[in-house]
Structures are given as structure tokens and as C-alpha cells.
KOLBATOR-891482 format. One record per atom (N, C-alpha, C): x negated, y, z; residue number from 1; chain. Coordinates in steps of 0.2 Angstrom, whole numbers. Example, Ala and Ser with C-alpha at 12.3 -4.5 7.8 and 13.67 -1.06 7.14 Angstrom:
% KOLBATOR-891482
((-66,-28,39),1,"A") ((-62,-22,39),1,"A") ((-66,-16,39),1,"A") ((-64,-11,35),2,"A") ((-68,-5,36),2,"A") ((-64,0,39),2,"A") 
//
This chain:
% KOLBATOR-891482
((67,155,18),1,"A") ((66,162,22),1,"A") ((67,163,29),1,"A") ((71,159,31),2,"A") ((69,160,37),2,"A") ((67,160,45),2,"A") ((61,152,41),3,"A") ((55,153,45),3,"A") ((52,158,48),3,"A") ((51,162,38),4,"A") ((46,166,36),4,"A") ((47,172,39),4,"A") ((55,172,41),5,"A") ((57,177,45),5,"A") ((55,179,51),5,"A") ((52,172,54),6,"A") ((53,174,62),6,"A") ((46,173,63),6,"A") ((40,171,59),7,"A") ((36,172,59),7,"A") ((31,180,58),7,"A") ((38,183,54),8,"A") ((37,189,54),8,"A") ((39,193,58),8,"A") ((40,192,62),9,"A") ((39,194,70),9,"A") ((37,193,73),9,"A") ((34,188,74),10,"A") ((28,187,77),10,"A") ((20,189,74),10,"A") ((20,191,67),11,"A") ((13,196,67),11,"A") ((18,200,69),11,"A") ((24,205,66),12,"A") ((23,212,69),12,"A") ((18,213,75),12,"A") ((21,207,80),13,"A") ((20,208,88),13,"A") ((13,209,87),13,"A") ((10,205,83),14,"A") ((1,204,83),14,"A") ((-1,210,81),14,"A") ((3,214,78),15,"A") ((-2,219,75),15,"A") ((1,227,81),15,"A") ((4,225,83),16,"A") ((6,230,90),16,"A") ((3,229,94),16,"A") ((-1,223,97),17,"A") ((-7,223,101),17,"A") ((-11,226,97),17,"A") ((-16,226,91),18,"A") ((-21,224,87),18,"A") ((-22,235,89),18,"A") ((-14,236,85),19,"A") ((-15,245,87),19,"A") ((-16,248,93),19,"A") ((-11,244,100),20,"A") ((-15,247,106),20,"A") ((-23,245,105),20,"A") ((-28,240,104),21,"A") ((-33,241,107),21,"A") ((-39,247,103),21,"A") ((-33,246,94),22,"A") ((-36,249,93),22,"A") ((-31,258,88),22,"A") ((-32,262,91),23,"A") ((-28,266,91),23,"A") ((-31,269,85),23,"A") ((-36,271,84),24,"A") ((-38,274,79),24,"A") ((-36,269,70),24,"A") ((-35,261,70),25,"A") ((-33,259,65),25,"A") ((-27,261,63),25,"A") ((-23,262,68),26,"A") ((-15,264,65),26,"A") ((-11,266,71),26,"A") ((-6,269,70),27,"A") ((-2,272,75),27,"A") ((4,269,75),27,"A") ((1,263,77),28,"A") ((9,258,83),28,"A") ((4,253,88),28,"A") ((9,256,94),29,"A") ((6,254,101),29,"A") ((9,246,101),29,"A") ((8,242,106),30,"A") ((10,236,108),30,"A") ((20,237,108),30,"A") ((22,241,112),31,"A") ((27,241,114),31,"A") ((33,243,106),31,"A") ((31,246,100),32,"A") ((34,247,96),32,"A") ((31,240,92),32,"A") ((29,235,93),33,"A") ((27,229,90),33,"A") ((31,225,95),33,"A") ((33,224,100),34,"A") ((37,218,103),34,"A") ((41,222,106),34,"A") ((43,224,106),35,"A") ((51,227,100),35,"A") ((53,224,94),35,"A") ((52,229,92),36,"A") ((53,227,82),36,"A") ((50,223,80),36,"A") ((45,216,83),37,"A") ((43,210,82),37,"A") ((50,203,87),37,"A") ((53,205,89),38,"A") ((57,202,95),38,"A") ((64,201,90),38,"A") ((65,208,89),39,"A") ((70,209,85),39,"A") ((72,204,78),39,"A") ((66,206,74),40,"A") ((67,202,71),40,"A") ((65,194,71),40,"A") ((63,192,76),41,"A") ((63,184,80),41,"A") ((69,182,82),41,"A") ((74,188,87),42,"A") ((81,187,87),42,"A") ((87,185,83),42,"A") ((85,191,75),43,"A") ((90,192,72),43,"A") ((90,186,67),43,"A") ((84,184,64),44,"A") ((83,176,62),44,"A") ((86,172,66),44,"A") ((83,170,73),45,"A") ((87,162,76),45,"A") ((93,165,76),45,"A") ((99,173,78),46,"A") ((105,169,79),46,"A") ((107,168,71),46,"A") ((105,173,67),47,"A") ((108,171,60),47,"A") ((109,163,58),47,"A") ((105,163,58),48,"A") ((103,153,59),48,"A") ((107,149,60),48,"A") ((109,150,67),49,"A") ((111,147,71),49,"A") ((117,147,70),49,"A") ((122,153,70),50,"A") ((130,155,71),50,"A") ((133,159,65),50,"A") ((126,159,60),51,"A") ((129,166,54),51,"A") ((130,160,49),51,"A") ((126,157,48),52,"A") ((123,152,42),52,"A") ((125,146,40),52,"A") ((128,149,33),53,"A") ((129,140,31),53,"A") ((129,140,24),53,"A") ((125,135,23),54,"A") ((123,134,16),54,"A") ((131,133,12),54,"A") ((130,136,7),55,"A") ((139,137,1),55,"A") ((134,131,-7),55,"A") ((140,128,-9),56,"A") ((141,127,-15),56,"A") ((148,122,-13),56,"A") ((147,119,-19),57,"A") ((157,115,-22),57,"A") ((151,106,-16),57,"A") ((158,101,-16),58,"A") ((155,98,-13),58,"A") ((158,94,-20),58,"A") ((153,88,-18),59,"A") ((150,83,-26),59,"A") ((152,79,-26),59,"A") ((155,73,-30),60,"A") ((159,67,-27),60,"A") ((153,60,-32),60,"A") ((149,57,-24),61,"A") ((145,53,-22),61,"A") ((146,48,-31),61,"A") ((140,50,-34),62,"A") ((140,46,-43),62,"A") ((142,35,-43),62,"A") ((143,37,-46),63,"A") ((147,28,-43),63,"A") ((136,24,-45),63,"A") ((138,20,-42),64,"A") ((133,15,-42),64,"A") ((127,17,-40),64,"A") ((127,23,-37),65,"A") ((119,25,-33),65,"A") ((118,24,-23),65,"A") ((114,27,-23),66,"A") ((110,23,-15),66,"A") ((110,31,-12),66,"A") ((113,28,-7),67,"A") ((115,35,0),67,"A") ((109,35,5),67,"A") ((107,41,6),68,"A") ((101,42,12),68,"A") ((106,47,16),68,"A") ((108,42,24),69,"A") ((112,44,26),69,"A") ((107,47,34),69,"A") ((105,54,34),70,"A") ((99,54,41),70,"A") ((103,55,46),70,"A") ((103,53,52),71,"A") ((107,54,59),71,"A") ((102,59,59),71,"A") ((108,65,64),72,"A") ((107,69,69),72,"A") ((104,69,76),72,"A") ((104,76,78),73,"A") ((104,75,87),73,"A") ((109,73,90),73,"A") ((108,63,95),74,"A") ((112,62,97),74,"A") ((117,65,103),74,"A") ((122,62,104),75,"A") ((121,65,114),75,"A") ((119,61,118),75,"A") ((119,54,118),76,"A") ((115,48,122),76,"A") ((112,44,118),76,"A") ((104,44,118),77,"A") ((101,38,116),77,"A") ((103,34,118),77,"A") ((101,35,125),78,"A") ((101,27,131),78,"A") ((108,24,131),78,"A") ((113,27,132),79,"A") ((118,23,132),79,"A") ((123,24,125),79,"A") ((120,27,118),80,"A") ((123,23,112),80,"A") ((129,30,113),80,"A") ((126,33,113),81,"A") ((132,39,111),81,"A") ((129,46,106),81,"A") ((133,42,99),82,"A") ((132,47,94),82,"A") ((132,53,96),82,"A") ((139,56,95),83,"A") ((141,64,97),83,"A") ((145,65,90),83,"A") ((146,71,92),84,"A") ((149,73,88),84,"A") ((151,75,77),84,"A") ((139,78,79),85,"A") ((138,77,72),85,"A") ((138,72,71),85,"A") ((135,66,71),86,"A") ((136,58,67),86,"A") ((141,55,65),86,"A") ((148,58,70),87,"A") ((156,55,72),87,"A") ((159,59,65),87,"A") ((155,67,64),88,"A") ((158,67,58),88,"A") ((151,67,51),88,"A") ((146,62,52),89,"A") ((145,61,45),89,"A") ((147,54,45),89,"A") ((145,47,51),90,"A") ((149,44,49),90,"A") ((155,43,45),90,"A") ((161,48,48),91,"A") ((170,50,46),91,"A") ((165,51,40),91,"A") ((165,53,37),92,"A") ((164,59,30),92,"A") ((159,51,27),92,"A") ((154,48,27),93,"A") ((152,40,26),93,"A") ((160,36,24),93,"A") ((163,35,26),94,"A") ((167,31,26),94,"A") ((176,36,23),94,"A") ((175,41,19),95,"A") ((179,41,16),95,"A") ((176,44,7),95,"A") ((169,45,8),96,"A") ((168,47,3),96,"A") ((160,41,-4),96,"A") ((163,37,0),97,"A") ((156,31,-5),97,"A") ((158,25,-5),97,"A") ((165,27,-6),98,"A") ((167,19,-7),98,"A") ((164,17,-17),98,"A") ((162,22,-17),99,"A") ((159,20,-25),99,"A") ((150,19,-28),99,"A") ((148,20,-21),100,"A") ((140,18,-21),100,"A") ((140,12,-21),100,"A") ((134,9,-21),101,"A") ((130,2,-22),101,"A") ((128,2,-16),101,"A") ((125,5,-11),102,"A") ((118,2,-5),102,"A") ((118,10,-3),102,"A") ((121,10,6),103,"A") ((120,15,12),103,"A") ((114,12,15),103,"A") ((108,18,15),104,"A") ((105,18,21),104,"A") ((101,23,27),104,"A") ((104,21,32),105,"A") ((107,27,37),105,"A") ((100,24,47),105,"A") ((104,30,50),106,"A") ((99,29,53),106,"A") ((101,27,62),106,"A") ((99,25,66),107,"A") ((104,23,73),107,"A") ((109,24,75),107,"A") ((108,31,76),108,"A") ((116,34,77),108,"A") ((122,36,74),108,"A") ((118,36,66),109,"A") ((128,35,64),109,"A") ((130,28,61),109,"A") ((126,22,65),110,"A") ((128,16,63),110,"A") ((131,15,73),110,"A") ((130,19,77),111,"A") ((130,19,82),111,"A") ((140,24,80),111,"A") ((139,26,77),112,"A") ((148,32,74),112,"A") ((152,26,71),112,"A") ((147,25,66),113,"A") ((152,19,61),113,"A") ((157,10,65),113,"A") ((153,10,69),114,"A") ((155,6,75),114,"A") ((161,6,76),114,"A") ((159,12,82),115,"A") ((167,14,87),115,"A") ((172,16,81),115,"A") ((171,21,72),116,"A") ((175,18,69),116,"A") ((178,13,68),116,"A") ((174,5,68),117,"A") ((177,3,65),117,"A") ((182,-2,55),117,"A") ((186,-7,58),118,"A") ((190,-7,53),118,"A") ((194,-2,49),118,"A") ((197,0,56),119,"A") ((200,4,53),119,"A") ((200,10,47),119,"A") ((194,11,46),120,"A") ((190,16,42),120,"A") ((186,13,36),120,"A") ((188,7,37),121,"A") ((183,0,33),121,"A") ((176,-1,32),121,"A") ((176,0,39),122,"A") ((168,-1,42),122,"A") ((167,-11,45),122,"A") ((165,-16,43),123,"A") ((165,-22,48),123,"A") ((156,-22,49),123,"A") ((156,-23,56),124,"A") ((148,-25,55),124,"A") ((149,-30,54),124,"A") ((138,-30,53),125,"A") ((138,-42,52),125,"A") ((140,-45,57),125,"A") ((140,-49,57),126,"A") ((141,-54,62),126,"A") ((136,-57,66),126,"A") ((130,-54,61),127,"A") ((126,-59,65),127,"A") ((119,-54,65),127,"A") ((118,-53,70),128,"A") ((114,-47,71),128,"A") ((105,-49,66),128,"A") ((106,-42,64),129,"A") ((100,-41,61),129,"A") ((95,-37,61),129,"A") ((89,-34,57),130,"A") ((86,-29,57),130,"A") ((89,-28,53),130,"A") ((89,-27,49),131,"A") ((91,-22,40),131,"A") ((98,-22,40),131,"A") ((98,-27,39),132,"A") ((108,-25,35),132,"A") ((112,-24,43),132,"A") ((115,-20,43),133,"A") ((121,-17,52),133,"A") ((127,-20,50),133,"A") ((128,-19,42),134,"A") ((137,-21,42),134,"A") ((137,-20,34),134,"A") ((148,-18,33),135,"A") ((148,-15,23),135,"A") ((152,-11,28),135,"A") ((150,-5,22),136,"A") ((158,-2,21),136,"A") ((164,1,16),136,"A") ((166,0,18),137,"A") ((171,-2,10),137,"A") ((165,-6,6),137,"A") ((162,-15,10),138,"A") ((161,-17,3),138,"A") ((154,-16,-1),138,"A") ((153,-10,3),139,"A") ((145,-9,2),139,"A") ((139,-12,6),139,"A") ((136,-14,8),140,"A") ((130,-14,12),140,"A") ((129,-7,13),140,"A") ((127,-9,22),141,"A") ((123,-4,29),141,"A") ((117,-8,30),141,"A") ((110,-2,27),142,"A") ((107,-5,29),142,"A") ((102,2,32),142,"A") ((96,-1,40),143,"A") ((95,5,44),143,"A") ((87,7,37),143,"A") ((88,11,38),144,"A") ((81,16,36),144,"A") ((73,13,36),144,"A") ((76,10,44),145,"A") ((68,13,47),145,"A") ((71,4,56),145,"A") ((66,2,57),146,"A") ((69,0,61),146,"A") ((71,6,69),146,"A") ((73,4,74),147,"A") ((74,9,78),147,"A") ((70,6,85),147,"A") ((67,11,91),148,"A") ((63,10,96),148,"A") ((64,18,99),148,"A") ((65,16,106),149,"A") ((67,23,110),149,"A") ((60,27,110),149,"A") ((54,20,112),150,"A") ((51,26,111),150,"A") ((46,25,108),150,"A") ((46,30,100),151,"A") ((44,28,96),151,"A") ((46,34,92),151,"A") ((45,41,92),152,"A") ((48,47,91),152,"A") ((45,45,80),152,"A") ((50,45,76),153,"A") ((52,44,67),153,"A") ((54,50,65),153,"A") ((45,54,62),154,"A") ((51,62,60),154,"A") ((55,61,51),154,"A") ((56,65,49),155,"A") ((62,67,43),155,"A") ((59,63,39),155,"A") ((52,67,36),156,"A") ((48,65,33),156,"A") ((48,57,32),156,"A") ((47,56,36),157,"A") ((41,49,41),157,"A") ((49,43,39),157,"A") ((56,46,39),158,"A") ((58,42,40),158,"A") ((59,42,32),158,"A") ((59,46,27),159,"A") ((60,46,23),159,"A") ((56,43,18),159,"A") ((48,41,18),160,"A") ((42,35,16),160,"A") ((50,30,20),160,"A") ((50,29,24),161,"A") ((51,23,29),161,"A") ((57,18,24),161,"A") ((61,26,22),162,"A") ((69,20,16),162,"A") ((65,18,13),162,"A") ((61,24,8),163,"A") ((57,21,0),163,"A") ((54,18,-3),163,"A") ((50,16,4),164,"A") ((47,9,2),164,"A") ((49,4,2),164,"A") ((54,1,3),165,"A") ((59,-5,9),165,"A") ((60,-6,-1),165,"A") ((59,0,-6),166,"A") ((62,-2,-12),166,"A") ((58,-5,-17),166,"A") ((56,-9,-24),167,"A") ((54,-9,-29),167,"A") ((53,-3,-34),167,"A") ((59,-5,-33),168,"A") ((56,6,-37),168,"A") ((62,7,-36),168,"A") ((59,17,-33),169,"A") ((62,20,-30),169,"A") ((71,23,-37),169,"A") ((75,23,-30),170,"A") ((79,23,-36),170,"A") ((82,29,-41),170,"A") ((88,29,-45),171,"A") ((86,34,-49),171,"A") ((91,40,-46),171,"A") ((97,37,-45),172,"A") ((99,44,-40),172,"A") ((102,41,-35),172,"A") ((99,49,-27),173,"A") ((98,48,-19),173,"A") ((103,55,-19),173,"A") ((109,50,-16),174,"A") ((114,54,-12),174,"A") ((111,58,-8),174,"A") ((108,63,-5),175,"A") ((104,64,3),175,"A") ((112,69,7),175,"A") ((115,64,13),176,"A") ((117,64,15),176,"A") ((117,70,22),176,"A") ((116,75,27),177,"A") ((113,76,33),177,"A") ((118,83,35),177,"A") ((114,83,41),178,"A") ((119,90,45),178,"A") ((117,97,39),178,"A") ((119,99,38),179,"A") ((121,105,30),179,"A") ((115,110,36),179,"A") ((112,112,42),180,"A") ((106,115,43),180,"A") ((98,111,42),180,"A") ((102,105,42),181,"A") ((94,98,41),181,"A") ((96,97,33),181,"A") ((98,99,30),182,"A") ((96,100,26),182,"A") ((92,101,17),182,"A") ((92,107,23),183,"A") ((84,109,16),183,"A") ((82,109,16),183,"A") ((80,104,25),184,"A") ((71,103,26),184,"A") ((71,99,24),184,"A") ((75,93,24),185,"A") ((77,84,22),185,"A") ((77,88,15),185,"A") ((77,91,10),186,"A") ((77,88,0),186,"A") ((68,90,0),186,"A") ((67,95,4),187,"A") ((60,95,1),187,"A") ((57,89,1),187,"A") ((59,86,10),188,"A") ((52,83,10),188,"A") ((53,76,5),188,"A") ((62,74,1),189,"A") ((61,69,-1),189,"A") ((61,68,-9),189,"A") ((58,76,-10),190,"A") ((58,80,-17),190,"A") ((52,77,-17),190,"A") ((44,79,-11),191,"A") ((40,76,-13),191,"A") ((36,70,-10),191,"A") ((42,64,-9),192,"A") ((39,58,-12),192,"A") ((42,56,-16),192,"A") ((46,56,-18),193,"A") ((50,53,-26),193,"A") ((48,55,-30),193,"A") ((46,51,-35),194,"A") ((45,51,-45),194,"A") ((44,54,-47),194,"A") ((55,57,-49),195,"A") ((59,64,-53),195,"A") ((64,63,-47),195,"A") ((65,68,-50),196,"A") ((70,75,-43),196,"A") ((77,73,-46),196,"A") ((80,64,-47),197,"A") ((87,65,-43),197,"A") ((90,63,-39),197,"A") ((90,68,-34),198,"A") ((92,70,-28),198,"A") ((98,72,-28),198,"A") ((106,70,-25),199,"A") ((113,71,-27),199,"A") ((114,76,-19),199,"A") ((116,83,-22),200,"A") ((117,85,-15),200,"A") ((127,87,-15),200,"A") ((130,82,-7),201,"A") ((137,80,-7),201,"A") ((139,89,-4),201,"A") ((135,91,-4),202,"A") ((139,97,3),202,"A") ((144,94,6),202,"A") ((138,93,14),203,"A") ((147,90,20),203,"A") ((142,98,22),203,"A") ((150,99,25),204,"A") ((149,107,27),204,"A") ((153,107,33),204,"A") ((151,113,39),205,"A") ((152,114,43),205,"A") ((151,106,50),205,"A") ((147,103,49),206,"A") ((148,97,51),206,"A") ((145,102,60),206,"A") ((149,95,61),207,"A") ((146,101,72),207,"A") ((141,95,75),207,"A") ((140,99,82),208,"A") ((132,99,83),208,"A") ((131,95,90),208,"A") ((128,90,92),209,"A") ((131,82,94),209,"A") ((134,85,101),209,"A") ((134,91,106),210,"A") ((143,94,108),210,"A") ((146,96,108),210,"A") ((149,101,112),211,"A") ((151,109,107),211,"A") ((150,114,111),211,"A") ((146,113,118),212,"A") ((139,118,120),212,"A") ((138,122,113),212,"A") ((142,128,119),213,"A") ((138,134,113),213,"A") ((132,134,114),213,"A") ((126,135,118),214,"A") ((119,134,117),214,"A") ((117,130,109),214,"A") ((121,123,109),215,"A") ((118,120,104),215,"A") ((114,123,94),215,"A") ((117,130,94),216,"A") ((114,127,88),216,"A") ((110,133,88),216,"A") ((108,136,93),217,"A") ((102,140,97),217,"A") ((94,137,98),217,"A") ((96,132,100),218,"A") ((90,125,104),218,"A") ((92,122,97),218,"A") ((95,122,92),219,"A") ((93,119,83),219,"A") ((90,123,83),219,"A") ((91,131,82),220,"A") ((89,133,77),220,"A") ((78,134,79),220,"A") ((77,137,87),221,"A") ((73,138,88),221,"A") ((67,129,86),221,"A") ((69,123,87),222,"A") ((68,116,88),222,"A") ((64,118,76),222,"A") ((71,120,74),223,"A") ((73,118,66),223,"A") ((64,124,65),223,"A") ((65,130,68),224,"A") ((63,135,62),224,"A") ((53,137,65),224,"A") ((54,132,73),225,"A") ((46,135,76),225,"A") ((43,127,76),225,"A") ((43,123,74),226,"A") ((43,115,77),226,"A") ((44,111,71),226,"A") ((49,108,68),227,"A") ((50,105,63),227,"A") ((51,105,57),227,"A") ((49,111,53),228,"A") ((47,115,48),228,"A") ((42,117,48),228,"A") ((38,121,50),229,"A") ((30,122,48),229,"A") ((28,116,52),229,"A") ((27,109,53),230,"A") ((25,104,54),230,"A") ((24,98,47),230,"A") ((31,100,45),231,"A") ((34,94,41),231,"A") ((32,99,35),231,"A") ((30,103,34),232,"A") ((25,106,28),232,"A") ((18,105,26),232,"A") ((19,104,36),233,"A") ((11,104,34),233,"A") ((9,96,33),233,"A") ((16,93,36),234,"A") ((12,88,35),234,"A") ((13,85,27),234,"A") ((17,89,22),235,"A") ((19,85,18),235,"A") ((16,91,8),235,"A") ((8,94,12),236,"A") ((5,97,10),236,"A") ((-2,97,10),236,"A") ((-2,87,16),237,"A") ((-7,85,20),237,"A") ((-12,88,20),237,"A") ((-13,95,25),238,"A") ((-15,102,30),238,"A") ((-20,97,37),238,"A") ((-29,96,36),239,"A") ((-28,95,40),239,"A") ((-27,100,51),239,"A") ((-23,98,53),240,"A") ((-22,89,59),240,"A") ((-18,87,57),240,"A") ((-13,90,52),241,"A") ((-8,88,51),241,"A") ((-3,82,49),241,"A") ((-11,81,45),242,"A") ((-11,74,40),242,"A") ((-14,67,44),242,"A") ((-14,67,54),243,"A") ((-16,64,57),243,"A") ((-9,61,58),243,"A") ((-3,67,59),244,"A") ((6,62,61),244,"A") ((5,60,57),244,"A") ((4,60,48),245,"A") ((8,61,45),245,"A") ((4,53,44),245,"A") ((-1,51,46),246,"A") ((-2,43,41),246,"A") ((-1,40,52),246,"A") ((1,42,56),247,"A") ((0,39,63),247,"A") ((2,31,62),247,"A") ((0,28,67),248,"A") ((2,19,68),248,"A") ((6,19,66),248,"A") ((11,25,70),249,"A") ((21,21,73),249,"A") ((25,22,68),249,"A") ((23,24,62),250,"A") ((25,26,58),250,"A") ((24,17,54),250,"A") ((19,14,53),251,"A") ((19,7,54),251,"A") ((23,1,59),251,"A") ((22,5,63),252,"A") ((27,0,69),252,"A") ((35,1,65),252,"A") ((37,2,63),253,"A") ((44,5,64),253,"A") ((47,2,55),253,"A") ((42,1,51),254,"A") ((45,0,45),254,"A") ((47,-5,44),254,"A") ((50,-7,39),255,"A") ((53,-14,38),255,"A") ((55,-15,33),255,"A") ((56,-24,33),256,"A") ((52,-26,25),256,"A") ((56,-25,19),256,"A") ((54,-27,15),257,"A") ((60,-23,6),257,"A") ((67,-27,9),257,"A") ((71,-24,5),258,"A") ((79,-27,4),258,"A") ((77,-29,2),258,"A") ((85,-33,0),259,"A") ((86,-40,-4),259,"A") ((87,-36,-11),259,"A") ((86,-43,-13),260,"A") ((88,-44,-23),260,"A") ((95,-39,-25),260,"A") ((95,-33,-29),261,"A") ((91,-31,-35),261,"A") ((85,-26,-31),261,"A") ((88,-23,-27),262,"A") ((85,-19,-24),262,"A") ((76,-17,-22),262,"A") ((74,-26,-19),263,"A") ((68,-24,-15),263,"A") ((66,-28,-21),263,"A") ((56,-26,-19),264,"A") ((53,-29,-23),264,"A") ((53,-34,-30),264,"A") ((52,-36,-34),265,"A") ((52,-44,-36),265,"A") ((50,-49,-37),265,"A") ((51,-53,-33),266,"A") ((45,-59,-31),266,"A") ((41,-63,-37),266,"A") ((35,-61,-36),267,"A") ((32,-63,-39),267,"A") ((30,-72,-42),267,"A") ((32,-72,-49),268,"A") ((32,-80,-48),268,"A") ((26,-83,-47),268,"A") ((27,-91,-41),269,"A") ((21,-95,-41),269,"A") ((19,-98,-47),269,"A") ((14,-98,-52),270,"A") ((9,-104,-54),270,"A") ((9,-110,-55),270,"A") ((15,-115,-57),271,"A") ((13,-125,-55),271,"A") ((7,-125,-56),271,"A") ((7,-133,-51),272,"A") ((-1,-133,-49),272,"A") ((-6,-135,-56),272,"A") ((-9,-137,-56),273,"A") ((-14,-135,-59),273,"A") ((-14,-145,-64),273,"A") ((-9,-147,-69),274,"A") ((-10,-152,-72),274,"A") ((-2,-153,-72),274,"A") ((1,-146,-70),275,"A") ((9,-148,-73),275,"A") ((13,-146,-75),275,"A") ((16,-149,-80),276,"A") ((18,-142,-84),276,"A") ((22,-139,-83),276,"A") ((24,-134,-87),277,"A") ((31,-128,-84),277,"A") ((34,-131,-88),277,"A") 
//
């Protein structure tokens, strides 16, 4: 809804320009279109950034479910500072996922979990591995995809990489994200699943990467004008956005199958000819 309102403001501006060029078509000049259109856009941005908060009751993580925890913007990727939002999500995972069977997440939340340490139930993997990063209350924590600072991975591609690690799609997925990121993430995940087994735990009042007052507005601009339109066209396979969806960078960050029982079942090797089974 917010993206549609923002683009409605753009349409009003265009109509004002058309009315100035062809006054015989409409009594609506460019000044009228500019002021009304910018007013719609600014009100939409500020409402999404500072007023809008998704509502709903908190939901307990179902027993033996799979948790997908998507990271938010980190404070600094180079120095591995997770930022306030990812620390909040990591604390939520530490307090609410003891009933889960498996957790898949991204790098910034992994940094935040490492900072929490054993006091919050997180034990890192003593041997560095591409997939398994540690255990949270004895629940395995795996990466959704490989981490590479030079390769940006969009939300839709992240979810596709994570699902591709399973032999069979999980029956129940608990989707943990920043509350202003959840709506787009849920639409992306629903487009990839065969069944709608998504659980919304309603993680509320997640902060941004820092306490700067401009961060919500910057996120709203990016979310409404860039991320949501691009991933809408990616989901619906609209050219030229299909090139973004099938880009080779996604293949470069994919990880192999998860270990049993989550990954694909091994194919039995037939015995050599002439050997009794």
C-alpha cells in the first residue's frame, strides 16, 4: 500500500506537467501537480518511517520448526559491527528459539550472536565451517548463503539460497526479520514455497542500525522506491528484472545441502555387477 501511495504522488506530478503542456485537457497546472504530488510522497514516507508499526499478537515458535532469521542493515560490514537492529534480532532468537529444530541466518546476526556469547546460550563452532556457525540452546545455527562483501544478495535471492539447501521444503518456517522488512520478505518467501507454512512471530519495535534519527527515513526511501518494486518484478519474472533474478552472483554464494535429516537423502549406490547385495 505504501509503495502505491508513493507512486501515486509521482503520477500526480506527471499529470500536472501534462496539464501545463495541454491546458485544454485539464485545468491542473505543474505547480498544482508538484505540490500535491510531493505532499503525497512526503506524507507516505514519513508515515512509513516514523508512525507505521505492524500490529499483531506475539506468536510462540512452534516445536521442531525451522527458523529463517534475515539480517538487517549492519552498522559496519568491514569491522563486523552488527548494529542495534541485528543485536535486537539476535537477542530475540536467544530468548525464543529453544523449541526450534534448526536456525538459518545471515552474517550480521551471526556477529551479534557471537557478541552475546555463552551467557545467552550461544556456543560458536570451534572449527570454522562454511555452513555450521554454532549452536543456540543446542539448536544448530547455519548460514543461509556464503558471505562475500563484494556480492550483494537481495532478500528474494537469500531465501532461494536457503530453501535450496533442503532436500524437502520445511513444513513450518518461522520468519524472523525487522518489522519494517517483514512484509516484503513474507511475499518473497511465499512466492518460493509450495505451501503457505509461514509463521509470523511479530517481532516488534526493532531498532535500526544506529540511533540516528534519519535512519528510518533512509530505510523508507530504499524500501518503497527501490527494494519493493525490484523484488515485485523479480517475483513475477518481468523483463529486464529476470536478469537480476538469474544473475551468476547468486550461484557464487550458494552453499551445499544441509546435513541430514534436512538435506537431500543420499542416492544409494548400486553394488558392482556380479556382487550379491
